[in-house]
C-alpha positions in Angstrom: 9.9 9.4 -0.4 10.1 5.8 0.7 10.2 2.8 -1.6 8.8 -0.5 -0.1 9.7 -3.7 -1.9 8.0 -7.1 -1.4 10.0 -9.8 -3.1 7.9 -13.0 -3.4 8.3 -16.3 -5.0 6.8 -15.4 -8.3 6.7 -11.6 -8.5 8.1 -8.5 -6.9 5.7 -5.8 -5.7 6.7 -2.3 -4.9 5.1 0.8 -3.6 6.2 4.4 -3.0 5.0 6.1 0.2 5.2 9.7 1.4 6.2 10.4 5.0 2.6 10.2 6.3 2.1 6.7 4.8 0.1 7.6 1.7 0.7 5.1 -1.1 1.5 7.3 -4.2 2.4 4.6 -6.7 2.5 0.8 -6.8 3.3 -1.9 -9.4 4.2 -5.5 -9.9 7.3 -6.8 -11.5 7.7 -10.3 -13.1 11.0 -12.0 -13.6 14.2 -9.9 -13.8 12.6 -6.6 -14.5 13.9 -3.6 -12.7 12.0 -0.7 -11.0 11.9 2.0 -13.7 14.4 4.8 -13.1 11.8 7.4 -14.2 9.6 6.3 -11.4 12.4 6.6 -8.8 13.3 10.1 -10.2 9.7 11.2 -10.5 9.1 10.6 -6.8 12.6 11.5 -5.6 13.0 8.2 -3.8 15.9 8.3 -1.3 15.3 5.4 1.0 14.0 1.8 0.7 12.9 -1.1 2.9 12.5 -4.5 1.5 11.6 -8.0 2.4 12.3 -11.2 0.5 10.6 -14.6 0.7 11.9 -15.4 -2.8 15.4 -15.0 -4.3 16.5 -11.4 -4.9 17.6 -10.9 -8.5 21.0 -9.1 -9.1 19.1 -6.4 -11.0 16.8 -5.5 -8.0 19.7 -5.9 -5.5 21.8 -3.5 -7.4 19.0 -0.9 -7.4 18.4 -1.4 -3.6 22.1 -0.8 -2.9 22.0 2.4 -5.0 19.7 4.2 -2.5 21.2 6.3 0.3 19.4 4.3 3.0 18.3 0.7 2.5 16.9 -1.6 5.2 16.2 -5.3 4.9 13.4 -6.7 7.0 14.7 -9.6 9.1 13.7 -11.3 12.3 16.0 -8.9 14.2 14.4 -5.7 12.8 12.4 -3.8 15.5 8.7 -3.7 14.7 5.7 -1.8 16.1 4.1 -4.9 17.5 4.9 -7.5 20.1 5.2 -11.1 19.0 4.5 -14.5 20.7 5.9 -16.4 17.8 8.3 -18.9 19.2 10.6 -19.2 16.1 10.9 -15.7 14.8 13.8 -16.6 12.5 11.5 -18.9 10.5 8.6 -16.5 10.3 8.0 -15.4 6.7 8.9 -11.7 6.2 5.7 -11.2 4.3 3.7 -12.6 7.1 5.4 -10.3 9.6 4.9 -7.3 7.4 1.2 -8.1 6.8 0.6 -8.2 10.5 2.3 -4.8 10.9 0.2 -3.5 8.0 -2.9 -4.6 9.8 -1.8 -2.9 13.0 -1.1 0.3 11.1 -4.6 0.3 9.6 -6.6 -1.0 12.5 -4.7 -0.3 15.7 -6.6 -1.3 18.9 -8.7 -3.9 17.1 -8.5 -7.7 17.1 -7.6 -8.7 13.5 -7.5 -11.9 11.5 -5.3 -11.5 8.5 -5.7 -13.9 5.6 -3.2 -13.8 2.8 -4.7 -15.8 -0.1 -1.6 -16.4 -2.2 0.3 -19.5 -3.2 -0.2 -20.6 0.4 -3.2 -19.5 2.6 -1.8 -17.9 5.7 -3.7 -16.9 8.8 -2.4 -14.4 11.3 -4.0 -13.3 14.5 -3.3 -9.9 16.0 -4.8 -8.8 19.3 -6.2 -5.3 20.0 -3.3 -4.8 22.3 -0.9 -5.0 19.4 0.3 -8.6 20.2 0.9 -11.0 17.3 -0.4 -14.3 18.6 0.8 -16.5 15.7 -0.9 -18.0 12.7 -1.4 -21.0 10.5 -0.3 -22.0 7.0 -2.5 -24.0 4.5 -2.3 -24.6 0.8 -3.7 -21.8 -1.4 -6.7 -22.3 -3.7 -4.6 -23.1 -6.8 -2.2 -25.3 -4.9 -5.1 -27.4 -3.6 -6.4 -28.0 -7.1 -2.9 -28.5 -8.6 -2.0 -31.0 -5.9 -5.0 -33.2 -6.6 -4.1 -33.2 -10.3 -0.4 -33.9 -9.9 -0.6 -36.5 -7.2 -3.3 -38.7 -8.8 -3.4 -40.5 -12.1 -6.6 -39.3 -13.6 -7.9 -36.2 -11.8 -7.9 -33.2 -14.1 -6.7 -29.6 -13.4 -9.8 -27.4 -13.0 -10.3 -23.6 -12.6 -10.8 -21.7 -9.4 -14.6 -21.5 -9.4 -17.3 -22.1 -6.9 -20.1 -24.5 -8.1 -23.7 -23.5 -7.3 -24.4 -26.8 -5.6 -22.6 -27.9 -2.5 -22.5 -31.5 -3.7 -20.5 -32.0 -6.8 -22.4 -33.6 -9.8 -19.2 -34.1 -11.9 -15.5 -34.6 -11.2 -14.9 -31.0 -12.0 -17.4 -29.7 -9.5 -16.4 -32.3 -7.0 -12.8 -31.0 -7.1 -13.9 -27.4 -6.9 -16.2 -28.0 -4.0 -13.5 -29.9 -2.1 -10.8 -27.3 -2.7 -12.7 -24.0 -3.0 -15.8 -24.6 -0.9 -13.6 -26.4 1.6 -11.3 -23.4 1.9 -14.3 -21.1 2.5 -15.6 -23.4 5.2 -12.1 -23.5 6.7 -11.9 -19.7 6.8 -15.4 -19.4 8.2 -14.8 -21.9 11.0 -11.4 -20.5 12.0 -12.8 -17.0 12.2 -15.7 -18.2 14.3 -13.4 -19.9 16.7 -11.1 -16.8 16.9 -14.1 -14.6 17.7 -15.4 -17.0 20.3 -12.0 -16.8 22.0 -11.1 -13.1 21.5 -14.4 -11.3 20.8 -15.2 -9.0 17.9 -12.5 -9.5 15.3 -12.0 -7.7 12.0 -11.0 -9.9 9.0 -8.6 -8.6 6.4 -8.0 -10.4 3.1 -5.0 -9.8 0.9 -3.2 -11.7 -1.8 -4.1 -12.8 -5.3 -7.4 -14.6 -4.4 -8.6 -12.0 -1.9 -11.3 -10.6 -4.0 -12.6 -14.0 -5.0 -12.8 -15.1 -1.4 -14.5 -11.8 -0.3 -17.3 -12.3 -2.8 -18.0 -15.8 -1.6 -17.7 -15.5 2.2 -20.9 -14.9 4.1 -19.5 -12.3 6.4 -18.0 -8.8 6.1 -14.3 -8.6 5.2 -11.8 -5.8 4.4 -9.7 -6.4 1.3 -6.3 -4.7 1.2 -4.1 -5.7 -1.8 -1.1 -3.7 -0.5 -1.1 -4.9 3.1 2.5 -6.2 3.0 3.8 -2.9 1.4 1.8 -0.9 4.0 3.4 -3.0 6.7 6.9 -2.4 5.3 6.2 1.3 5.4 5.0 1.1 9.0 8.1 -0.8 10.1 10.4 1.8 8.5 8.3 4.7 10.0 8.5 3.0 13.5 12.3 2.8 13.3 13.2 6.1 11.6 10.4 8.6 11.1 9.3 8.4 14.8 12.8 9.4 15.7 12.8 12.5 13.6 
C-alpha cells in the first residue's frame, strides 16, 4: 500500500491507496501529531510520497524516513503531465499535485481546478494533458481577515452569503464584497477559460469547496482529496508503470 502525505501550512492530510488508486483511508493531522502506527500496520504500508508547502515536523519526517521507499515531490520529480509554467521551482507542490489529480480523474478533458483554501488557486489543464498555468488570489477567510486587520473599525465577519446583492449593513457589505466578489471572480474566470478552450470541467477542492459549490450557478465537481490523488498518480507514473 502507498501512503500519500500532503503537508500544508496549518494541517497535514494523508491517504492510503492501493495499487489501483483506490483511497482506502484518509485523515487530517493538526500540529505535531503523528500518523498512527496501527493504521500503518493495518494497511501494511511500505512506501510513501509526500509534498510539503509548510514545515515538516520532526515527528512526521522520522515516520517518512522509516518507510522502505519514500519520495518527496519536488519540481524535478517526473509527472504525468506537461507543463508550461515558466518557474517550476516556485510552483507550490500542492498546486502541481492537484493538477495531476485532475488529470488522473478526468484525462482528455479541459479542467479548471480551484483550490479554495487559505489562498484561492486557479489551475488550467488542457485536454491534451498540458498544464497551462494558473492564478493565486486570497481565500475567503483571508479576504475577510485582511479587511478587519488593515482597517481601524471594520469587524471580522463570518463566511456567509447575504440574500441581497447590495449590503444593508457593514456585515453584509463585507460579506458581499469578499464572498460574492469571489463567486463573481470564479464565474467570470471560468467563462473566459471556456471561451478560449471550449467545454471545461470545474473541480473544487479545499476547505471552502462545498460552500462555493452550493453558491455557484453552474455545475462543479467537488473532490476533497484531489492533492492526495495527485500524489498517488505521480508515484504510480514513476514506479507502478514500470512494474
